[in-house]
N, C-alpha and C positions, 0 to 999 in steps of 0.2 A: 824290439828296436833298441839300438845302442843308446846309452846315455851320452848326450853331446859333450858332457864334461870330460869323457874319456875318449872322445873321437876327434881326431885332428881334422879340421876343415881344410881340405886340399886346396892349395893355391891354384892348381890347374883347374879344379872345379869352379872356383870363383871366377877365374878368367873366362872360362867357358860360359858361365852364367852372364857375365858382363857383356860378352859379345853375342849372346843370344843363340848359342849353338848347342846348348845342353838339351839333348832329346830324351824325353822320359817315356815316350810311347808313340803310337801311331793312330791315325784317324782314317776311317773308311774313305776310299777314293771319291765316292759320291758326295760326301760332306765337303771334302777339299775342293772339288770342282765347283760346287755351288758357292762356297765361301770366296773363292778367288774372283768371282764375277759380281758378287752381291754385297760383301761386307765392307763397311766404311765406318770409321769412328774418329771424328776430328772436331771436338767442341772448341769454339772460339768465343771470346768476349764479344758482346754486341749490345742489343737493347735489353733493358730491364724487363723481366716478366713479373707480373703481380698475381699473387695467389691468395685465395681465402681458404683457410684450413679450419675445419670444424671437428672438435673432439666431443663426443657424447659419452657420458658414463651413466650406467644404470646398475648399481650394486643390488644384487638379488637378496638383500637382507633387510630386516626391520626388527624393531624391538630392542636394539642395542646401539649405543653410540658408535659413530664411525668418523673417520677422517680420510680425505682424499688429497693427494698432491699431484697436480698435473704440470708437466714441464711446459713453459711458455717460450716461444722463440725470443732470444735475448742477445743475438749476435748482430753487430753492426760493423761491417767491413767494406772493402771495395768490391765484394762479391755478394753481399747480402745486406738488406735493410729490413730490420724488424720494426714494422710500422705501428701495430696496435694489437691489443687483445681485449676482448669483452666477454662477460660471462653471465649466465643465468642459472638458477637452480633452487632447490628447496633446503639448502644448508642454512643453519642458524647463524653462521658467520662465514664470510668468504673474504680473503684478502691475498695480496701478492707478497710472497716471501722472496728473499734474495740470499744466495750463498755468498758469504762475505769474502771468501778467497778468490773464487772464479767469476763472480757476478752472475751466475745462472739464476734465472727467475722461474718461479713456479707459483701456481695458484694453490692456496691452502683452503680447503672447505671442510667445515665441521658440521656433523649431522647428529640430531638428538635421538634418533631411533624411532620417532613417531611415524615415519613412513620410509619406504625404500629410497635411498639416496639417488637423486637425479641431478646431473650437472652437465652444462654445455658451455664450451669455450670456443669463441670464434677469433681467429688471429689472421692478420694480414701481413704478408711479407713480400719483398721483391728479391729476386735472385738473378744471377748472371753466370753464364758459363765462364770457365777459366782456361787459360793456356799460357804457358811461359814462353817468352821470346828468348830462347837460349843464346841467340847470337847477339843480344843487346843487353848487356849488364846494366843495372840501375843502381843508383845510390840508395842503399837501405838506411832507414832513419830510426828504427826501433832502439830505444835506449837500453843499456845493459841491465838496469833495474827491472824493467818489465819483462825482459827475456829470461831473467834468472828463474822465475817460477816454472818455465817450460824446460828446465834442465834438472828439476828435482824428482826424487822418487815419490811414488804414491803407494798406498796399501797393496795394490795388485801389480805394481810396476816398480819393484826394487831395482836399483841400478848397480848393486855390488854383486859379489859372488859370480855365479854362473852367467848372469846377464852381462856383466862387465867383461868376463873372459871371452864370451861368445862374440860380443861386439868388437873387441880388440882383434880377434882372429879374422873376422870378416873384413875389417878396414885396414889391416896391416899393410903399410906401404902407400896408402892413399895420400895424395898430396894436397887435397883441398876438401872443404866441407861438402862440396858438390859431388866429388868422387866418392866420399864416404857414403853419402846417401844413395848414390847409384848402386854401390856394392850391396848395401843392406836391402834395397828394393829388389834387386835381382836375387839375392839369397832368399828373401821371403817367398818370392814367386816359385823358386825351384824346390824349396824345402817344406813349405806348408801346403795345405790343401783344404778346400771347402768340404766340411762334413755336414751334410743336410740333417743328420740325426741330432745335432747339438741344438738345445732349446734356445729360442730367442736369438740374440746376437752373441751368445757365449758369455763367459764370465770375465775374460780379460786377465786371467791369472797367468802371467807370462813366465814366472819362475817355474811353476808346475809344468808348463809346456816344455821348457828346456830340460828340466830334471828328468821327466818321464820319456822324453823323445816323442811324445804324442803331439804332432803338429797339425792335426785335423781340428778345425774349428770354424767359427764364423767371424764376421767383421770385428766384433769386440775383442776377439782373441788375436786375429791375424794382424789387423792394423794396430792393436795394442802392442803386440810384439815388435812391430816395425817402429813405433814411436819409442818404446823402451830401449831398443837397440840404438836408435839415433841418439837419444839422450845419453846413454852410456858411452857413446863414441864422442860426446862433446858437442853435439848438434842440437840446438833447441828444437823441440817438436811437440805437437799436441794432437789429441784426438778431437774431432768435431762430431758431436752426437746429434743425429737428426733423423729425417724420414724422407723417403722418396715420395714425390707428389704426382707425377704424370709419366706417361711412357717416354722412353728415349726416342728422340727424333731420328736416330740412326738405325732404328729397328732392332736393337738388342733387347730381347724380351726380359732378360734378367737384370738389366740396368735401368728399369723404370718401374713405376707403380701404377696400380689401377686406382684412379682418383675417386671412384665411387666407394672403394673399400680399401683402406690403407692400414688395416690393423696389424698386418705382418710386414709392413714396408719399412720399419725402422732400420736405419743403416748408419754406421759411423764411418767417417772419413778421417784423413790425417793431413797435417801440414808440417812442413819443416821450415826453419828460418835459415836462409843462406845469405852470407855477408854481401854478395853481389846481386842478390835477387829479392830480398825481403821474404815475406811469407809465401811459400810455394805449395800448391795443391799436390796431394799424393793419395793413391788408393790401391795398393797392391792386393787388398782383399777382394776387390771387384774383379781383378784379373783372374784370381782363383775361382771366383763364382762363375765367370764365363767359361773357364776351362771345364768345370765340373758339370754345369747345368745347361748351358746355352743350347747345345745341339741334341741333347738326349744321349750323347755318347761322351764319356769322360775323356776329354782331350788332355793328354799328358805331355804335349809338346808346346812350350810357350811361344814358339815361332809359327805355329799353325796359323793359316790365314784368317781364321775366326778370331784368334786371340791376339795376334800381333798388333793390329791397330789399337786395340784397347790397352795392351801393355805399354805401347809407346805413348799414347795420349794421357794415361793416368799417372805417368811420371811427369808432373808439372801442370796437370790440368784436371778438370772434371766438368761434367755437364750440369747446367743450372736447372735441372728438373728435380732438385733435392733441396731441402730446407734444413738448416742447422738449428737445434735448440740452444746448445751451449758447448763449452769446452771443459766441463767440470768433472773432476774425479772426487771420490770419497765424500759424497754429499751427505751431511747430517740434516735431515728434514725436521723442522721445528715441530715439537709435539709428538714425534715418533717414538715408540718404545722399543723398536727393533734395531736400533743402531744405524750406521751409515749404509748408503748404497754406493756401489763402486762407480756407477755412472747413472745419469738421469736422462733417459729418452723414452721410458715407458711410464704410463700412469702408475701411481703407487697408492695403496689404500690399506687401512687397518680397521678392523671391527673389534670392539672391546679390547683394544690393544694388541691384537694378533694380526700379523701381516696377511693380506690376501695376495695370492700368487698372480701377478699381472699376466702370466703366460697361460693361465688356466681359464679357458672360456666358460667353464661351468660355474665358476665362482666370481669371476670378474668380467662383467659385461661392459665393454666399451667399443666404440666405433670411431674411426677417423676418416674424413673425406676431404677432398680438395677440389677447387675449381679455379680456372684462370679468369681473372677479372680485368677490366680496364684500369689503367693507373689512376 
């Protein structure tokens, strides 16, 4: 695959992407016929839904000191209320830590090795679906100081070099921040793809994606690239790291979670700050997920009837069946000997100062579940 640094992004291609006419493949007629009559995706703000989320950790080790860090929901916005978190376990010390830069909260638990570490955290949150009323601009009130942090580079999201050049090519001639974001969103959808073989949510190393031309990944990669390109184009943007809680009420299998077992339901979303809109929801990675996985056939046409309602709705909205933990990048966990983590939405642990892979079920036993409760 060609290095994007030496490949000109065709203006005609971008216009096609923006108008939704760029066709990358075909779908069997039976799939199309079913989709035309059955598929609908249109999340709208409404009543708050209250969830209880339980995370249980059982490290399969003893005889050595261990530490565990569990992300806690710490986002309070007009679409999520993080209400409370409580915990039990056999740790010799347990307390809440906070990332000083982003405000992300996490439980820190220390174990002396006398018994296998056991930990349970119960959190309550309220969530709401989102949709932007594009015909009704609002007066956005975020101050320049607080927005500045959402325009900065991170370890995995540099904003110079190939990232800046790519962003400038994509948004060349755009007359507003809204048009810039639309162009980047469309470019992400037609240029990247969901790669099921990637572990977890990916690494989010956007420079490597652009330098290698390997645009296959998962949400941490794809939405990370979206956020990085928006920042490089001068639009404040951020990743929201969280987890799906319950199935989608619109019947999209890939856009929901099994509340009895959410271990692989982690998912990051994105937001951009538009001058006439405030913070606006985005999720191009989920468009790619629907294209790759929803029907069992890899749909390569973003205008396919299965994909089109999702593509439209996730530019400016998302369904409230998902909970955010935080917006944090490059998190240094207190007491960790293994350096920073690029983002924090998986449990983290160390035994004798060595990190335990949170994606390895044989060495890191944990389970997450959720249920809807009355307010």
